[in-house]
C-alpha positions, -999 to +999 in steps of 0.1 A: -323-543-360-320-535-323-322-562-297-352-561-274-345-561-237-363-582-211-398-567-205-399-545-237-427-551-262-417-559-298-430-538-327-463-550-341-456-573-370-474-599-391-479-632-373-455-661-375-463-698-377-454-700-340-480-674-331-507-690-353-501-723-334-504-705-301-537-689-312-550-722-323-542-737-289-563-711-270-590-708-297-617-727-277-612-703-247-614-673-270-646-686-287-663-689-253-656-652-247-662-637-281-699-633-290-701-643-326-724-663-348-724-700-340-716-709-376-686-685-378-656-703-392-634-672-395-604-670-371-575-654-387-545-641-366-532-611-383-505-592-364-489-595-329-465-580-305-446-600-278-428-594-246-402-617-230-407-621-193-404-654-175-420-669-205-436-648-233-466-625-234-483-620-267-509-596-278-526-607-311-552-591-334-575-619-347-600-613-375-634-628-369-651-609-397-684-626-406-700-598-427-671-580-443-670-553-417-635-560-403-645-572-367-615-584-348-606-591-312-573-585-294-561-614-272-534-614-245-517-648-243-490-659-219-468-688-228-448-703-199-413-716-204-410-753-213-397-761-178-429-745-164-452-765-186-450-743-217-487-742-223-502-710-236-528-694-214-554-668-224-550-639-200-573-612-216-595-603-245-608-571-260-639-575-282-652-561-304-623-543-322-620-529-357-594-540-382-579-505-379-578-503-341-541-502-330-528-533-313-518-521-278-509-544-249-535-543-221 
């Protein structure tokens, strides 16, 4: 496995527990931007890519499929370094996306 340099995006891989926790932290902000049914309970982070900067950028595909049609969104999330607060911030969202749409940083 090659080491990623500063500023390079990692390959798209299945989410880790750390990425799931980050997605949960910004879930309310995402729900405000994603038009879905009010009773929707589906919010499943699937895959992600990350970029190390002064903190970490994440782009995450999240399944919000309510009707079995594979509707997703792509979220850009920045997590500051612990010395800078360390809180994740939602920086962008693309919706709707399909399950098969490639996950590309935006």
